[in-house]
N, CA, C and O atoms as a Tinker XYZ file with bonds, in Angstrom:
   268  protein
     1  N    -27.270000   86.837000  111.748000    73     2
     2  CA   -27.648000   85.627000  112.732000    64     1     3
     3  C    -28.958000   85.117000  112.207000    63     2     4     5
     4  O    -29.740000   85.750000  111.499000    81     3
     5  N    -29.082000   83.990000  112.613000    73     3     6
     6  CA   -30.565000   82.906000  112.075000    64     5     7
     7  C    -30.842000   82.453000  113.351000    63     6     8     9
     8  O    -30.253000   81.767000  114.186000    81     7
     9  N    -32.254000   83.219000  113.245000    73     7    10
    10  CA   -33.170000   82.684000  114.329000    64     9    11
    11  C    -33.783000   81.041000  113.885000    63    10    12    13
    12  O    -33.793000   80.666000  112.713000    81    11
    13  N    -34.283000   80.159000  115.068000    73    11    14
    14  CA   -34.997000   79.277000  114.831000    64    13    15
    15  C    -35.751000   79.282000  116.170000    63    14    16    17
    16  O    -35.422000   79.731000  117.268000    81    15
    17  N    -36.947000   78.599000  115.723000    73    15    18
    18  CA   -38.152000   78.640000  116.768000    64    17    19
    19  C    -37.478000   77.459000  117.766000    63    18    20    21
    20  O    -37.054000   76.392000  117.323000    81    19
    21  N    -37.454000   77.813000  119.100000    73    19    22
    22  CA   -36.838000   77.411000  120.551000    64    21    23
    23  C    -35.614000   78.011000  120.787000    63    22    24    25
    24  O    -35.056000   77.748000  121.852000    81    23
    25  N    -35.070000   78.788000  119.980000    73    23    26
    26  CA   -34.220000   79.633000  120.377000    64    25    27
    27  C    -33.824000   80.321000  121.484000    63    26    28    29
    28  O    -34.755000   81.105000  121.667000    81    27
    29  N    -32.921000   80.528000  122.428000    73    27    30
    30  CA   -33.576000   81.849000  123.580000    64    29    31
    31  C    -32.672000   82.469000  123.306000    63    30    32    33
    32  O    -31.526000   82.177000  122.962000    81    31
    33  N    -33.487000   83.893000  123.548000    73    31    34
    34  CA   -33.200000   85.029000  123.845000    64    33    35
    35  C    -32.908000   85.359000  125.110000    63    34    36    37
    36  O    -33.648000   84.955000  126.006000    81    35
    37  N    -31.802000   86.134000  125.397000    73    35    38
    38  CA   -31.581000   86.117000  126.734000    64    37    39
    39  C    -31.658000   87.809000  126.988000    63    38    40    41
    40  O    -30.597000   88.218000  126.516000    81    39
    41  N    -32.219000   88.664000  127.376000    73    39    42
    42  CA   -32.412000   90.462000  127.549000    64    41    43
    43  C    -32.640000   91.340000  128.897000    63    42    44    45
    44  O    -33.652000   91.702000  129.496000    81    43
    45  N    -30.641000   91.600000  129.197000    73    43    46
    46  CA   -30.167000   91.927000  130.391000    64    45    47
    47  C    -30.516000   93.631000  130.360000    63    46    48    49
    48  O    -30.622000   94.315000  129.342000    81    47
    49  N    -30.646000   94.056000  131.668000    73    47    50
    50  CA   -30.518000   95.503000  131.919000    64    49    51
    51  C    -30.017000   95.833000  132.825000    63    50    52    53
    52  O    -29.534000   94.822000  133.334000    81    51
    53  N    -29.742000   96.897000  133.562000    73    51    54
    54  CA   -29.799000   97.096000  134.870000    64    53    55
    55  C    -30.540000   96.811000  135.994000    63    54    56    57
    56  O    -30.135000   96.659000  137.146000    81    55
    57  N    -31.500000   96.762000  135.624000    73    55    58
    58  CA   -32.459000   96.118000  136.568000    64    57    59
    59  C    -32.794000   94.507000  136.563000    63    58    60    61
    60  O    -33.648000   94.052000  137.324000    81    59
    61  N    -32.065000   93.688000  135.658000    73    59    62
    62  CA   -32.235000   92.371000  136.011000    64    61    63
    63  C    -32.340000   91.411000  134.658000    63    62    64    65
    64  O    -31.893000   92.057000  133.711000    81    63
    65  N    -32.655000   90.460000  134.360000    73    63    66
    66  CA   -32.463000   89.455000  133.303000    64    65    67
    67  C    -33.402000   88.844000  132.937000    63    66    68    69
    68  O    -33.418000   87.816000  133.614000    81    67
    69  N    -34.350000   88.853000  132.147000    73    67    70
    70  CA   -35.033000   87.893000  131.441000    64    69    71
    71  C    -34.993000   87.171000  130.607000    63    70    72    73
    72  O    -33.942000   87.339000  129.988000    81    71
    73  N    -35.960000   85.907000  129.942000    73    71    74
    74  CA   -34.892000   84.956000  128.705000    64    73    75
    75  C    -36.515000   84.112000  128.525000    63    74    76    77
    76  O    -37.405000   83.617000  129.217000    81    75
    77  N    -36.036000   84.439000  126.656000    73    75    78
    78  CA   -37.228000   84.061000  126.593000    64    77    79
    79  C    -36.846000   83.501000  125.282000    63    78    80    81
    80  O    -35.793000   83.748000  124.694000    81    79
    81  N    -37.855000   82.676000  124.849000    73    79    82
    82  CA   -38.131000   81.128000  123.938000    64    81    83
    83  C    -38.651000   81.784000  122.675000    63    82    84    85
    84  O    -39.589000   82.581000  122.674000    81    83
    85  N    -37.823000   81.306000  121.346000    73    83    86
    86  CA   -38.529000   82.112000  120.351000    64    85    87
    87  C    -39.664000   81.275000  120.067000    63    86    88    89
    88  O    -39.624000   80.151000  120.568000    81    87
    89  N    -41.064000   81.697000  119.096000    73    87    90
    90  CA   -42.063000   81.362000  119.243000    64    89    91
    91  C    -42.128000   81.298000  117.411000    63    90    92    93
    92  O    -42.318000   80.192000  116.906000    81    91
    93  N    -41.995000   82.271000  116.684000    73    91    94
    94  CA   -42.232000   82.769000  115.298000    64    93    95
    95  C    -41.170000   83.544000  115.200000    63    94    96    97
    96  O    -40.575000   84.158000  116.085000    81    95
    97  N    -40.881000   83.446000  113.548000    73    95    98
    98  CA   -40.092000   84.227000  112.900000    64    97    99
    99  C    -40.368000   84.237000  111.967000    63    98   100   101
   100  O    -40.864000   83.155000  111.654000    81    99
   101  N    -40.325000   85.376000  110.696000    73    99   102
   102  CA   -41.191000   85.764000  109.752000    64   101   103
   103  C    -40.624000   87.018000  109.390000    63   102   104   105
   104  O    -40.068000   87.779000  110.182000    81   103
   105  N    -40.877000   87.332000  107.420000    73   103   106
   106  CA   -40.479000   88.114000  106.953000    64   105   107
   107  C    -41.593000   89.067000  106.965000    63   106   108   109
   108  O    -42.681000   88.500000  106.856000    81   107
   109  N    -41.654000   90.405000  107.069000    73   107   110
   110  CA   -42.888000   91.533000  106.994000    64   109   111
   111  C    -42.848000   92.353000  106.201000    63   110   112   113
   112  O    -41.669000   92.705000  106.214000    81   111
   113  N    -43.361000   92.928000  105.481000    73   111   114
   114  CA   -43.036000   94.034000  104.948000    64   113   115
   115  C    -42.788000   95.576000  105.956000    63   114   116   117
   116  O    -43.049000   95.503000  107.157000    81   115
   117  N    -42.296000   96.868000  105.386000    73   115   118
   118  CA   -41.895000   97.384000  106.448000    64   117   119
   119  C    -42.803000   98.432000  106.866000    63   118   120   121
   120  O    -42.479000   99.524000  107.333000    81   119
   121  N    -43.896000   98.022000  106.666000    73   119   122
   122  CA   -45.606000   98.797000  107.282000    64   121   123
   123  C    -46.039000   97.957000  107.596000    63   122   124   125
   124  O    -47.185000   98.169000  107.993000    81   123
   125  N    -45.633000   96.632000  107.679000    73   123   126
   126  CA   -46.605000   95.840000  108.068000    64   125   127
   127  C    -45.956000   96.064000  110.175000    63   126   128   129
   128  O    -44.909000   95.540000  110.557000    81   127
   129  N    -46.776000   96.811000  111.028000    73   127   130
   130  CA   -47.047000   96.871000  112.543000    64   129   131
   131  C    -47.724000   96.047000  113.285000    63   130   132   133
   132  O    -47.758000   96.474000  114.439000    81   131
   133  N    -48.367000   94.910000  113.141000    73   131   134
   134  CA   -49.540000   94.120000  113.739000    64   133   135
   135  C    -48.601000   93.265000  114.707000    63   134   136   137
   136  O    -48.961000   93.117000  115.875000    81   135
   137  N    -47.239000   92.619000  114.191000    73   135   138
   138  CA   -46.825000   92.388000  114.992000    64   137   139
   139  C    -46.728000   93.037000  116.319000    63   138   140   141
   140  O    -46.156000   92.475000  117.253000    81   139
   141  N    -47.253000   94.166000  116.422000    73   139   142
   142  CA   -47.208000   94.346000  117.907000    64   141   143
   143  C    -48.147000   94.608000  118.579000    63   142   144   145
   144  O    -48.058000   95.520000  119.402000    81   143
   145  N    -48.992000   94.086000  118.466000    73   143   146
   146  CA   -50.442000   94.111000  118.934000    64   145   147
   147  C    -50.617000   93.100000  120.380000    63   146   148   149
   148  O    -49.968000   92.095000  120.670000    81   147
   149  N    -51.993000   93.917000  121.323000    73   147   150
   150  CA   -51.983000   93.404000  122.727000    64   149   151
   151  C    -51.324000   91.422000  122.104000    63   150   152   153
   152  O    -51.616000   90.863000  121.047000    81   151
   153  N    -50.586000   90.975000  123.052000    73   151   154
   154  CA   -50.401000   89.592000  123.134000    64   153   155
   155  C    -51.450000   88.309000  124.938000    63   154   156   157
   156  O    -51.357000   87.205000  125.474000    81   155
   157  N    -52.079000   89.307000  125.008000    73   155   158
   158  CA   -52.589000   88.817000  125.798000    64   157   159
   159  C    -52.472000   88.940000  127.362000    63   158   160   161
   160  O    -52.564000   90.004000  127.973000    81   159
   161  N    -52.152000   87.107000  128.197000    73   159   162
   162  CA   -51.627000   87.327000  129.416000    64   161   163
   163  C    -50.236000   86.738000  128.958000    63   162   164   165
   164  O    -49.593000   86.432000  129.962000    81   163
   165  N    -49.702000   86.533000  128.052000    73   163   166
   166  CA   -48.249000   86.478000  127.730000    64   165   167
   167  C    -47.392000   87.926000  127.613000    63   166   168   169
   168  O    -47.741000   89.038000  127.219000    81   167
   169  N    -45.873000   87.315000  128.228000    73   167   170
   170  CA   -44.711000   88.203000  128.275000    64   169   171
   171  C    -43.993000   87.901000  127.156000    63   170   172   173
   172  O    -43.401000   86.842000  126.947000    81   171
   173  N    -44.069000   89.052000  126.293000    73   171   174
   174  CA   -43.337000   88.396000  124.559000    64   173   175
   175  C    -42.400000   89.689000  124.796000    63   174   176   177
   176  O    -42.507000   90.641000  125.569000    81   175
   177  N    -41.370000   89.320000  123.751000    73   175   178
   178  CA   -40.543000   90.214000  123.204000    64   177   179
   179  C    -40.245000   89.968000  121.904000    63   178   180   181
   180  O    -39.852000   88.848000  121.577000    81   179
   181  N    -40.424000   91.221000  120.768000    73   179   182
   182  CA   -40.543000   91.083000  119.472000    64   181   183
   183  C    -39.168000   92.370000  119.009000    63   182   184   185
   184  O    -39.052000   93.585000  119.169000    81   183
   185  N    -38.422000   91.415000  118.461000    73   183   186
   186  CA   -37.405000   91.940000  117.711000    64   185   187
   187  C    -37.425000   92.056000  116.421000    63   186   188   189
   188  O    -37.762000   91.037000  115.819000    81   187
   189  N    -37.022000   93.509000  115.442000    73   187   190
   190  CA   -37.487000   93.707000  114.166000    64   189   191
   191  C    -36.114000   94.545000  113.528000    63   190   192   193
   192  O    -35.639000   95.630000  113.863000    81   191
   193  N    -35.626000   93.420000  112.309000    73   191   194
   194  CA   -34.452000   94.239000  111.497000    64   193   195
   195  C    -34.132000   94.288000  110.126000    63   194   196   197
   196  O    -34.683000   93.514000  109.344000    81   195
   197  N    -33.514000   94.903000  109.847000    73   195   198
   198  CA   -33.512000   95.029000  108.473000    64   197   199
   199  C    -32.745000   94.003000  107.869000    63   198   200   201
   200  O    -31.670000   93.597000  108.311000    81   199
   201  N    -33.696000   93.318000  106.177000    73   199   202
   202  CA   -33.044000   92.502000  105.431000    64   201   203
   203  C    -32.177000   93.397000  104.574000    63   202   204   205
   204  O    -32.396000   94.549000  104.199000    81   203
   205  N    -31.014000   92.508000  104.321000    73   203   206
   206  CA   -29.868000   93.383000  103.563000    64   205   207
   207  C    -30.548000   93.601000  101.846000    63   206   208   209
   208  O    -30.975000   92.557000  101.354000    81   207
   209  N    -30.607000   94.328000  101.343000    73   207   210
   210  CA   -30.785000   94.631000   99.862000    64   209   211
   211  C    -32.252000   94.297000   99.689000    63   210   212   213
   212  O    -32.783000   93.767000   98.713000    81   211
   213  N    -32.826000   94.722000  100.860000    73   211   214
   214  CA   -34.783000   94.723000  100.826000    64   213   215
   215  C    -35.186000   95.903000  101.510000    63   214   216   217
   216  O    -35.969000   95.858000  102.458000    81   215
   217  N    -34.793000   96.734000  101.168000    73   215   218
   218  CA   -35.422000   97.292000  101.992000    64   217   219
   219  C    -37.269000   98.058000  102.286000    63   218   220   221
   220  O    -37.738000   98.980000  102.953000    81   219
   221  N    -37.816000   96.970000  101.306000    73   219   222
   222  CA   -39.483000   96.657000  101.579000    64   221   223
   223  C    -39.739000   95.701000  102.491000    63   222   224   225
   224  O    -40.863000   95.276000  102.755000    81   223
   225  N    -38.534000   95.286000  103.072000    73   223   226
   226  CA   -38.922000   94.101000  103.973000    64   225   227
   227  C    -38.306000   93.835000  105.259000    63   226   228   229
   228  O    -37.145000   94.201000  105.073000    81   227
   229  N    -38.395000   93.397000  106.509000    73   227   230
   230  CA   -37.822000   93.832000  107.623000    64   229   231
   231  C    -38.368000   92.078000  108.249000    63   230   232   233
   232  O    -39.326000   91.380000  107.916000    81   231
   233  N    -37.421000   91.888000  109.107000    73   231   234
   234  CA   -37.088000   90.385000  109.841000    64   233   235
   235  C    -37.748000   90.513000  111.368000    63   234   236   237
   236  O    -37.515000   91.433000  112.152000    81   235
   237  N    -38.484000   89.560000  111.567000    73   235   238
   238  CA   -39.144000   89.911000  112.684000    64   237   239
   239  C    -39.330000   88.489000  113.667000    63   238   240   241
   240  O    -39.991000   87.487000  113.394000    81   239
   241  N    -38.787000   88.673000  114.481000    73   239   242
   242  CA   -38.367000   87.376000  115.845000    64   241   243
   243  C    -39.447000   87.317000  116.994000    63   242   244   245
   244  O    -39.454000   88.390000  117.598000    81   243
   245  N    -40.238000   86.535000  117.427000    73   243   246
   246  CA   -41.128000   86.514000  118.551000    64   245   247
   247  C    -40.671000   85.411000  119.596000    63   246   248   249
   248  O    -40.378000   84.237000  119.369000    81   247
   249  N    -40.696000   86.309000  121.169000    73   247   250
   250  CA   -40.154000   85.144000  121.834000    64   249   251
   251  C    -41.079000   84.982000  122.739000    63   250   252   253
   252  O    -41.923000   85.869000  122.610000    81   251
   253  N    -41.379000   84.090000  123.803000    73   251   254
   254  CA   -42.390000   84.351000  125.086000    64   253   255
   255  C    -41.402000   84.340000  125.873000    63   254   256   257
   256  O    -40.357000   84.053000  125.289000    81   255
   257  N    -41.224000   84.666000  127.695000    73   255   258
   258  CA   -40.725000   84.552000  128.429000    64   257   259
   259  C    -41.018000   83.229000  129.222000    63   258   260   261
   260  O    -42.178000   83.117000  129.621000    81   259
   261  N    -40.343000   82.441000  129.446000    73   259   262
   262  CA   -39.915000   81.044000  129.588000    64   261   263
   263  C    -39.697000   80.941000  131.692000    63   262   264   265
   264  O    -39.943000   79.997000  132.442000    81   263
   265  N    -39.162000   82.330000  132.003000    73   263   266
   266  CA   -38.671000   81.868000  133.618000    64   265   267
   267  C    -39.639000   81.389000  134.271000    63   266   268
   268  O    -39.474000   81.010000  135.431000    81   267
């Protein structure tokens, strides 16, 4: 799947649903966890996945809640 800024992420649980808008996407190294640092007053979701045939890289998608 390909993510673009402005795309919508819908996160559903037994407790309800939250809607986020993608604000950034990027490749990172598999040791870079700076993306999980404090986001101040914004409620964000961060998705991280492997990249095919690139074990040293990860693809990161960050979204901000838009409710």
